[in-house]
N, C-alpha and C positions, 0 to 999 in steps of 0.2 A: 928748481927745487925738487928733491926726491921725497915722496910721501912714504911714511912708515906705516905699514898695515899689519894689524893682528887679525887672526881668524879663530873664531870659537867653533869647535866642531872638528871631527876627524873623519867624517863619512864622505859620501859621494860628492855632495855639493861643495864641501870644504876643499876637496881635492880639485874639483873642476874650477872653482874660483881661483885657487892658488896657482894652478897651472897657467891660467890666462894672465893673472897679475904679474907673474914672473917674466912675461914677455914684454911688459911695458917698461920703457926706458926710465920713466920718471917715478917708478914704484919699487919699494923694497918690502918684501914679505918678511917681517921681523919675528913673529911669534905665533904659536898655535896653542890653543887651550882645549883640552879634552877631559873626559871623566877619568881617564887612565893616563898617568904620567908617561909611561913607556910608549903608548900609542901616539901621544902628542909629540914626543921626542923623535919617533920614527918618521913621521911626516915632516917634521921640521928639518930633519937631516937631509931632505931633498933640496933645501934652499939655503944658499950660502949665508951664514951668519944668523940664521933663524934658530929660535930656542923653543922647547916644548914645556908646557905647564899643565898642572891639574887644577889650577885656581885662577879665575879671572882677575881677582884682586892682585895676586902676585904678578901676573902677566902685565897688568897695567902699572903696578908699582915699579917694575924692573925696566919698562920700556916707555919711551915718550912716543906714543902712537898718535897718528893724525886721524885714523879712522879704524873701525873694526867691522868685520863681516860676521854676522851671526848665522850659523848654519847648523841648527840644532833641531831635534824633534819637537813637535807641538807642545808636549808636556813640560819641556825644559825651559820655557820662557818665563820671564818675570824678573827674578833677581838680576839676571844678566843685563837686561835693559835698564833697570833702575840704577845699577852701578855706572853704566855708561852715561846716562842722563845726568847723574849727580856730578860726574867729572867733566861733562860738557864735550864728550867725544862723539862725533857723528858716526852713525852706523847704517850699514846695509843689511837688511834682514830677509832671510829666505821665508817663503810662504810655507804654511799659514802662520798667522801671528800667535796662534795658540790652539788649544783643543776646544776652547769655548770662547765666550766674550768677556768674561770677568777680568782676567789679567790684561788682555789687550786694551780694555777700556781704561784701566788704571795707568797703563804705560802711555796711552795716548794723552791722558791728562797731564802726565809728567813731561812728556815731549813738548806739548804745546805751551806749558808753563815756562819751560826752559827756552823755547824757541830753537830747539835743536834741529840740525839738518839730518834728514833721514831719507832712505830709499828702500822701498819694498821690491823684492826681486820677482815681480810678475813679468818674466822675460818675454811672454807672448806679445806684450805691447810693443816691444822693440823689433819685432819681425817686420821685414819689408812688406810682406803681404798684408799684414794688419795695418800698417801705415797707408798702404795704397787703398785698402778698403775704407779707411777713415776719410780719405779724399773723395772716393766715389760716392760715399753715402751723403755727402753734402748736398747732392742734387737729387736725392731719392727719398721716398717715404717708406719706412719700415713697417711691414704688416706683422711679421712674426719671425721668430728664430728658433732653430732646433740645435741643441748642443749635445755632445757625446764625449764620454770618457769610458771606453770599454776595453778590458784587458784582463790580465792576471793579477793575483794578489801578491804584493811585495812580501819578501821573506823575513823581514825584521819583526820581532815579537811585539814591539810597541804598537805597530801599525794595526794589529789585530785586536787591540784593546780600545774600546770606545773612549774611556777616560783619558787615554794617553794620546790618541791620534785625532779624536773627533769623528772618526769614520771616513769613508772614502769621499763623501761630498765636501767635507771640510779640508781633508788633507790633499786630495788630488784634483777633484773636480772644481775646486776653488779657481783654478786657472780659467776654466770655461765661464764661470760666473763672472770673473773679473773682466774677461774679454767681452762678455755681453754688456756689462756696465760701461766699459770703455767706448764701445761702438754704438750702443743703442740707448744708453741713458740709465737712470736710476730705477731700482726695483721698488715696488710699493706693496707687493703681496706674494707670498709663496704658499704652495700647498703640496706637501711631499708625501709619497708613499714608499716605504722601504720594506725589505723582507730579507730573511736568511733562507737561502734555498739550497746551497751546495757546500760552501767552504767550511761551515761548522761541523759537517759530517766527514770531511776529508782531512782537515788539519786540526791539531790540538790548539786550544786557547783562543779560538776565533770568537769574538764577542761583538763583531761589527756586522751590520747588514751587508750582503754581497750583491744585492740588486736594489735599484732605486730610481724613481722618476719624480721630477719636481716641476709642477706647473707654476708659471711666473707671470705676474702682471707688471708692466712697466709704466712709469709716470707719463710717458708719451701716449699711452693708450694701446701700444703694441703688446703682444703676448709672446711667451716663449715656453719651451719645455726643454729641460736638460735631464738626460738619462745617464746613469753610470752603472757599471758592474765590474766585479773582479773575479767572476767564476770561470773565465775563459782560460785555456791553456797557454795563450800567448797574447800579445798586444793586438788590438783590432782597429778600433777607430777612435781618434781624438780630434775634435774640431768643433766648429760652429758654422751653421748654415743660416744665412740671413736672407729672408724673402722680402723683396721690395716691389714697388710698382714698375720697376724697369728690369727685373730679373732677379737672379739668385747670386749671392756672393758666398762661395764655399771656402772656408778657411781651415787649413790643416797645418801640420808641422812643415810641410813642403812649401807652402805658399798660398796663393789665392787663385781661384777660378771665378771669373766674372762671366756668368752665363746669361746671355740675352737672347731674344727671339731670333736674331739674325746672325749671331756669332758668339763664340766663346773665347775669351782672352785669359791667358795664364800669366801670373806673375810669380816668379820663384824667389824663395828666400836664399840669397847668396851671401849674406853676412851673418856673423855669429851674434845672436841677440844677447848672450851672456857677456860678451865683450863690449857690446854697445852700451848695455846698462851700467857696466862698471866704468866705462869711460865717462858717461854722463855724471855718475855719482862722484867720481874722483875729480872731475873738472869743477864740480860744485864745491867740493872740499877745498880745492886749491884756490879758487877764484871768488867763491860766494855766489856765482851764477848757477842757480838751480833750475834754469829753464829746460834743460835737457832731461831732467828726471821726470819720468812719466807716471810714477806712482810713489807717493810719499807714504809714511806710516798712516797718516790720517785718511788717505784715499784707500789704502789697503784695509783699514778698519771697516770701511763701508762694505767691502766685499766679505769680510769676516762676519759682519752683521747679517748678511743675506744667507750665508752657509749655515750659521748657527740657528737662524730662524727656520731654515728647512729642517734641521734636526728636531727642533721643537715641534714643528708641524707634524712630522712623522710620528713623534711620540704621543702627541695629543689627538691626532686624527682629524685635525681641522686646519683651515687656512690661518696663516699668521700675517698680520699687517705690519709693515715696516714703516716707521715714522720718517 
């Protein structure tokens, strides 16, 4: 059976997912939806038989799709998901789920009421180094973790507006928060400090903090701190360091370093996590076996809850408890 897939979005993530899906023998990319018809048609033209649309409703009416990939900015979520839920069409959604928690909460309620199959594209979970870390942590006690997302500011205008992106902690650093949850357990409290230091003086329309640090308490009793900034001229450090009773696990895009007193072992990421997450999702669509999906919409909502709580803490100047 060949699965027919539609993609909403025409940006980087849409292109990356489409390129990988086109390599799968059992998948056909049938349609693209964007805010501009011509742009959707342009990307659709790269795939045999695909068509471009400027309306999700028309795309769904014209095509019998088995699943849809949602690759849109945080502020664009809501009606797209509700339409897919109503029609019972499984979807894979790029992070974050929204710019705040209000729409994701409503979508979660709709997804759970329908019993709809979903996958959230927290691709770090599918990295080989992360999976190895999960195995190693079974025999260790976590004391604390330090996370980082440090680099430059994305060039798109919506990213610089707090109401549209949710800010860096929601839009980018969500990956590190999710990784912390996946490996170290649930978060019970956050205390955030943000500031505008550089970018609002260098670029027009910047309304988001450009530095921030978030102190975190975990249900296990462990503590963590995650820092982010977008004031740098280039990418610097992205990752999570986990401090345990047997040494340090350093996770980056490249893989895992297991640092112990007598040796250091490196595990490299040699597979494509975007491809792995798609394979898991599409296998679930085809067979109903969702065991390979490492983050559902409901799981991603818990990460969204933490990042939005951090924004609230920064605004109120006090810790926020997470139920």
